[in-house]
VEXTORKE-973649 format. One record per atom (N, C-alpha, C): residue number from 1; residue in one letter; chain; atom name; y, x, z. Coordinates in nm, 2 decimals. Example, Ala and Ser with C-alpha at 12.3 -4.5 7.8 and 13.67 -1.06 7.14 Angstrom:
<nodes>
(node 1, "A", "A", "N", (-0.57, 1.32, 0.78))
(node 1, "A", "A", "CA", (-0.45, 1.23, 0.78))
(node 1, "A", "A", "C", (-0.33, 1.32, 0.78))
(node 2, "S", "A", "N", (-0.22, 1.28, 0.71))
(node 2, "S", "A", "CA", (-0.11, 1.37, 0.71))
(node 2, "S", "A", "C", (0.00, 1.29, 0.79))
</nodes>
This chain:
<nodes>
(node 1, "M", "A", "N", (1.35, 1.03, 2.62))
(node 1, "M", "A", "CA", (1.31, 1.03, 2.53))
(node 1, "M", "A", "C", (1.20, 1.13, 2.48))
(node 2, "Y", "A", "N", (1.14, 1.20, 2.56))
(node 2, "Y", "A", "CA", (1.02, 1.27, 2.52))
(node 2, "Y", "A", "C", (0.91, 1.13, 2.50))
(node 3, "R", "A", "N", (0.94, 1.04, 2.57))
(node 3, "R", "A", "CA", (0.85, 0.91, 2.55))
(node 3, "R", "A", "C", (0.89, 0.86, 2.43))
(node 4, "L", "A", "N", (1.02, 0.85, 2.37))
(node 4, "L", "A", "CA", (1.05, 0.82, 2.25))
(node 4, "L", "A", "C", (0.96, 0.90, 2.14))
(node 5, "I", "A", "N", (0.97, 1.02, 2.16))
(node 5, "I", "A", "CA", (0.96, 1.12, 2.04))
(node 5, "I", "A", "C", (0.78, 1.08, 2.05))
(node 6, "T", "A", "N", (0.72, 1.13, 2.18))
(node 6, "T", "A", "CA", (0.55, 1.08, 2.18))
(node 6, "T", "A", "C", (0.52, 0.97, 2.07))
(node 7, "F", "A", "N", (0.57, 0.87, 2.13))
(node 7, "F", "A", "CA", (0.58, 0.69, 2.03))
(node 7, "F", "A", "C", (0.59, 0.73, 1.93))
(node 8, "L", "A", "N", (0.70, 0.82, 1.85))
(node 8, "L", "A", "CA", (0.71, 0.82, 1.77))
(node 8, "L", "A", "C", (0.56, 0.91, 1.67))
(node 9, "M", "A", "N", (0.54, 0.99, 1.71))
(node 9, "M", "A", "CA", (0.45, 1.11, 1.65))
(node 9, "M", "A", "C", (0.31, 1.02, 1.66))
(node 10, "T", "A", "N", (0.26, 0.95, 1.77))
(node 10, "T", "A", "CA", (0.16, 0.90, 1.77))
(node 10, "T", "A", "C", (0.15, 0.73, 1.63))
(node 11, "L", "A", "N", (0.30, 0.68, 1.62))
(node 11, "L", "A", "CA", (0.29, 0.60, 1.53))
(node 11, "L", "A", "C", (0.29, 0.67, 1.35))
(node 12, "L", "A", "N", (0.34, 0.77, 1.40))
(node 12, "L", "A", "CA", (0.33, 0.83, 1.24))
(node 12, "L", "A", "C", (0.23, 0.85, 1.24))
(node 13, "L", "A", "N", (0.12, 0.92, 1.28))
(node 13, "L", "A", "CA", (-0.01, 0.97, 1.31))
(node 13, "L", "A", "C", (-0.09, 0.86, 1.28))
(node 14, "S", "A", "N", (-0.08, 0.77, 1.31))
(node 14, "S", "A", "CA", (-0.12, 0.64, 1.32))
(node 14, "S", "A", "C", (-0.13, 0.56, 1.16))
(node 15, "L", "A", "N", (-0.03, 0.58, 1.08))
(node 15, "L", "A", "CA", (-0.02, 0.53, 0.99))
(node 15, "L", "A", "C", (-0.03, 0.63, 0.85))
(node 16, "F", "A", "N", (-0.07, 0.75, 0.91))
(node 16, "F", "A", "CA", (-0.14, 0.85, 0.81))
(node 16, "F", "A", "C", (-0.25, 0.82, 0.81))
(node 17, "L", "A", "N", (-0.30, 0.79, 0.92))
(node 17, "L", "A", "CA", (-0.45, 0.77, 0.92))
(node 17, "L", "A", "C", (-0.50, 0.66, 0.84))
(node 18, "L", "A", "N", (-0.37, 0.51, 0.88))
(node 18, "L", "A", "CA", (-0.46, 0.46, 0.74))
(node 18, "L", "A", "C", (-0.46, 0.44, 0.62))
(node 19, "G", "A", "N", (-0.33, 0.52, 0.58))
(node 19, "G", "A", "CA", (-0.31, 0.50, 0.45))
(node 19, "G", "A", "C", (-0.45, 0.63, 0.43))
(node 20, "C", "A", "N", (-0.52, 0.74, 0.45))
(node 20, "C", "A", "CA", (-0.57, 0.80, 0.39))
(node 20, "C", "A", "C", (-0.70, 0.74, 0.41))
(node 21, "G", "A", "N", (-0.76, 0.61, 0.47))
(node 21, "G", "A", "CA", (-0.87, 0.54, 0.46))
(node 21, "G", "A", "C", (-0.87, 0.41, 0.37))
(node 22, "A", "A", "N", (-0.79, 0.38, 0.29))
(node 22, "A", "A", "CA", (-0.76, 0.31, 0.17))
(node 22, "A", "A", "C", (-0.81, 0.44, 0.03))
(node 23, "K", "A", "N", (-0.95, 0.43, -0.04))
(node 23, "K", "A", "CA", (-0.96, 0.50, -0.13))
(node 23, "K", "A", "C", (-0.94, 0.42, -0.23))
(node 24, "Q", "A", "N", (-0.89, 0.51, -0.38))
(node 24, "Q", "A", "CA", (-0.87, 0.40, -0.47))
(node 24, "Q", "A", "C", (-1.00, 0.46, -0.60))
(node 25, "Y", "A", "N", (-1.03, 0.39, -0.72))
(node 25, "Y", "A", "CA", (-1.07, 0.44, -0.77))
(node 25, "Y", "A", "C", (-1.09, 0.37, -0.86))
(node 26, "E", "A", "N", (-1.14, 0.44, -1.02))
(node 26, "E", "A", "CA", (-1.10, 0.41, -1.10))
(node 26, "E", "A", "C", (-1.22, 0.36, -1.23))
(node 27, "V", "A", "N", (-1.21, 0.25, -1.24))
(node 27, "V", "A", "CA", (-1.34, 0.18, -1.32))
(node 27, "V", "A", "C", (-1.30, 0.16, -1.46))
(node 28, "T", "A", "N", (-1.35, 0.26, -1.56))
(node 28, "T", "A", "CA", (-1.37, 0.27, -1.71))
(node 28, "T", "A", "C", (-1.42, 0.17, -1.76))
(node 29, "T", "A", "N", (-1.44, 0.07, -1.86))
(node 29, "T", "A", "CA", (-1.54, 0.03, -1.95))
(node 29, "T", "A", "C", (-1.60, 0.08, -2.06))
(node 30, "K", "A", "N", (-1.68, 0.03, -2.12))
(node 30, "K", "A", "CA", (-1.69, 0.09, -2.25))
(node 30, "K", "A", "C", (-1.63, 0.08, -2.35))
(node 31, "T", "A", "N", (-1.52, -0.05, -2.38))
(node 31, "T", "A", "CA", (-1.42, -0.01, -2.47))
(node 31, "T", "A", "C", (-1.28, 0.08, -2.43))
(node 32, "G", "A", "N", (-1.28, 0.12, -2.31))
(node 32, "G", "A", "CA", (-1.19, 0.24, -2.27))
(node 32, "G", "A", "C", (-1.10, 0.15, -2.19))
(node 33, "K", "A", "N", (-1.10, 0.03, -2.20))
(node 33, "K", "A", "CA", (-1.01, -0.01, -2.05))
(node 33, "K", "A", "C", (-1.04, 0.01, -1.89))
(node 34, "S", "A", "N", (-0.88, 0.06, -1.84))
(node 34, "S", "A", "CA", (-0.93, 0.12, -1.76))
(node 34, "S", "A", "C", (-0.89, 0.07, -1.59))
(node 35, "Y", "A", "N", (-0.93, 0.03, -1.51))
(node 35, "Y", "A", "CA", (-0.90, -0.07, -1.41))
(node 35, "Y", "A", "C", (-0.89, 0.06, -1.28))
(node 36, "T", "A", "N", (-0.78, 0.04, -1.16))
(node 36, "T", "A", "CA", (-0.77, 0.06, -1.06))
(node 36, "T", "A", "C", (-0.84, 0.01, -0.96))
(node 37, "T", "A", "N", (-0.86, 0.01, -0.85))
(node 37, "T", "A", "CA", (-0.90, -0.08, -0.73))
(node 37, "T", "A", "C", (-0.87, -0.01, -0.62))
(node 38, "Y", "A", "N", (-0.83, -0.09, -0.52))
(node 38, "Y", "A", "CA", (-0.81, -0.07, -0.39))
(node 38, "Y", "A", "C", (-0.94, -0.10, -0.28))
(node 39, "G", "A", "N", (-1.02, 0.03, -0.25))
(node 39, "G", "A", "CA", (-1.18, 0.01, -0.18))
(node 39, "G", "A", "C", (-1.27, 0.02, -0.30))
(node 40, "T", "A", "N", (-1.42, 0.01, -0.26))
(node 40, "T", "A", "CA", (-1.54, 0.03, -0.31))
(node 40, "T", "A", "C", (-1.56, -0.07, -0.39))
(node 41, "P", "A", "N", (-1.56, -0.10, -0.53))
(node 41, "P", "A", "CA", (-1.61, -0.24, -0.59))
(node 41, "P", "A", "C", (-1.71, -0.28, -0.55))
(node 42, "E", "A", "N", (-1.76, -0.41, -0.53))
(node 42, "E", "A", "CA", (-1.88, -0.51, -0.47))
(node 42, "E", "A", "C", (-1.98, -0.51, -0.59))
(node 43, "Y", "A", "N", (-2.08, -0.44, -0.57))
(node 43, "Y", "A", "CA", (-2.23, -0.47, -0.68))
(node 43, "Y", "A", "C", (-2.27, -0.63, -0.64))
(node 44, "D", "A", "N", (-2.35, -0.71, -0.73))
(node 44, "D", "A", "CA", (-2.36, -0.80, -0.69))
(node 44, "D", "A", "C", (-2.53, -0.80, -0.76))
(node 45, "V", "A", "N", (-2.61, -0.81, -0.68))
(node 45, "V", "A", "CA", (-2.74, -0.76, -0.73))
(node 45, "V", "A", "C", (-2.80, -0.85, -0.85))
(node 46, "R", "A", "N", (-2.78, -0.98, -0.80))
(node 46, "R", "A", "CA", (-2.80, -1.11, -0.85))
(node 46, "R", "A", "C", (-2.77, -1.11, -0.99))
(node 47, "S", "A", "N", (-2.63, -1.09, -0.98))
(node 47, "S", "A", "CA", (-2.56, -1.15, -1.08))
(node 47, "S", "A", "C", (-2.58, -0.96, -1.18))
(node 48, "E", "A", "N", (-2.60, -0.91, -1.15))
(node 48, "E", "A", "CA", (-2.55, -0.76, -1.20))
(node 48, "E", "A", "C", (-2.41, -0.76, -1.22))
(node 49, "T", "A", "N", (-2.32, -0.79, -1.14))
(node 49, "T", "A", "CA", (-2.18, -0.77, -1.18))
(node 49, "T", "A", "C", (-2.13, -0.69, -1.09))
(node 50, "Y", "A", "N", (-1.99, -0.65, -1.09))
(node 50, "Y", "A", "CA", (-1.89, -0.51, -1.00))
(node 50, "Y", "A", "C", (-1.77, -0.64, -1.00))
(node 51, "K", "A", "N", (-1.71, -0.64, -0.87))
(node 51, "K", "A", "CA", (-1.61, -0.70, -0.80))
(node 51, "K", "A", "C", (-1.51, -0.64, -0.74))
(node 52, "F", "A", "N", (-1.42, -0.66, -0.76))
(node 52, "F", "A", "CA", (-1.29, -0.58, -0.69))
(node 52, "F", "A", "C", (-1.16, -0.66, -0.71))
(node 53, "K", "A", "N", (-1.05, -0.58, -0.65))
(node 53, "K", "A", "CA", (-0.92, -0.64, -0.69))
(node 53, "K", "A", "C", (-0.87, -0.56, -0.77))
(node 54, "N", "A", "N", (-0.81, -0.54, -0.87))
(node 54, "N", "A", "CA", (-0.73, -0.44, -0.95))
(node 54, "N", "A", "C", (-0.58, -0.38, -0.83))
(node 55, "D", "A", "N", (-0.49, -0.35, -0.95))
(node 55, "D", "A", "CA", (-0.36, -0.26, -0.87))
(node 55, "D", "A", "C", (-0.24, -0.33, -0.86))
(node 56, "K", "A", "N", (-0.27, -0.46, -0.93))
(node 56, "K", "A", "CA", (-0.20, -0.58, -0.90))
(node 56, "K", "A", "C", (-0.24, -0.73, -0.80))
(node 57, "G", "A", "N", (-0.37, -0.69, -0.76))
(node 57, "G", "A", "CA", (-0.41, -0.81, -0.66))
(node 57, "G", "A", "C", (-0.53, -0.88, -0.72))
(node 58, "K", "A", "N", (-0.51, -0.86, -0.84))
(node 58, "K", "A", "CA", (-0.59, -1.02, -0.90))
(node 58, "K", "A", "C", (-0.75, -0.93, -0.90))
(node 59, "E", "A", "N", (-0.84, -1.03, -0.85))
(node 59, "E", "A", "CA", (-0.98, -1.05, -0.88))
(node 59, "E", "A", "C", (-1.00, -1.02, -1.01))
(node 60, "V", "A", "N", (-1.15, -0.86, -1.02))
(node 60, "V", "A", "CA", (-1.19, -0.91, -1.18))
(node 60, "V", "A", "C", (-1.33, -0.85, -1.14))
(node 61, "I", "A", "N", (-1.38, -0.93, -1.25))
(node 61, "I", "A", "CA", (-1.53, -0.95, -1.24))
(node 61, "I", "A", "C", (-1.61, -0.88, -1.33))
(node 62, "L", "A", "N", (-1.66, -0.74, -1.35))
(node 62, "L", "A", "CA", (-1.72, -0.68, -1.49))
(node 62, "L", "A", "C", (-1.88, -0.66, -1.48))
(node 63, "N", "A", "N", (-1.93, -0.69, -1.57))
(node 63, "N", "A", "CA", (-2.10, -0.66, -1.55))
(node 63, "N", "A", "C", (-2.13, -0.54, -1.57))
(node 64, "Q", "A", "N", (-2.24, -0.50, -1.53))
(node 64, "Q", "A", "CA", (-2.28, -0.35, -1.52))
(node 64, "Q", "A", "C", (-2.30, -0.33, -1.63))
(node 65, "E", "A", "N", (-2.27, -0.36, -1.74))
(node 65, "E", "A", "CA", (-2.36, -0.30, -1.85))
(node 65, "E", "A", "C", (-2.24, -0.31, -1.93))
(node 66, "D", "A", "N", (-2.11, -0.36, -1.87))
(node 66, "D", "A", "CA", (-2.01, -0.30, -1.95))
(node 66, "D", "A", "C", (-1.93, -0.21, -1.91))
(node 67, "I", "A", "N", (-1.98, -0.13, -1.79))
(node 67, "I", "A", "CA", (-1.90, -0.07, -1.73))
(node 67, "I", "A", "C", (-1.95, 0.11, -1.79))
(node 68, "E", "A", "N", (-1.86, 0.20, -1.81))
(node 68, "E", "A", "CA", (-1.87, 0.32, -1.89))
(node 68, "E", "A", "C", (-1.88, 0.40, -1.73))
(node 69, "V", "A", "N", (-1.78, 0.46, -1.65))
(node 69, "V", "A", "CA", (-1.84, 0.51, -1.54))
(node 69, "V", "A", "C", (-1.74, 0.45, -1.37))
(node 70, "I", "A", "N", (-1.74, 0.46, -1.31))
(node 70, "I", "A", "CA", (-1.67, 0.42, -1.20))
(node 70, "I", "A", "C", (-1.68, 0.55, -1.10))
(node 71, "Q", "A", "N", (-1.52, 0.61, -1.07))
(node 71, "Q", "A", "CA", (-1.52, 0.75, -0.99))
(node 71, "Q", "A", "C", (-1.36, 0.70, -0.90))
(node 72, "E", "A", "N", (-1.42, 0.79, -0.82))
(node 72, "E", "A", "CA", (-1.30, 0.82, -0.69))
(node 72, "E", "A", "C", (-1.20, 0.88, -0.79))
(node 73, "K", "A", "N", (-1.06, 0.83, -0.72))
(node 73, "K", "A", "CA", (-0.93, 0.91, -0.77))
(node 73, "K", "A", "C", (-0.91, 1.01, -0.67))
(node 74, "E", "A", "N", (-0.83, 1.09, -0.69))
(node 74, "E", "A", "CA", (-0.82, 1.20, -0.55))
(node 74, "E", "A", "C", (-0.62, 1.17, -0.56))
</nodes>
């Protein structure tokens, strides 16, 4: 019984720590459109664009000049 409780506590702690590792960001464009991302948006220096997956899993690419702000969600 003790082993089962220890195993379950370890499993719950692991899942909790994994959930905390996935940060969300909110990307707001100059037109006011807002996107929620999971993980940090990737910046491509050559094309001056940000690439990320939105909350529906669709890949989004935005020009740097079109972005008003990128902020971490709490």
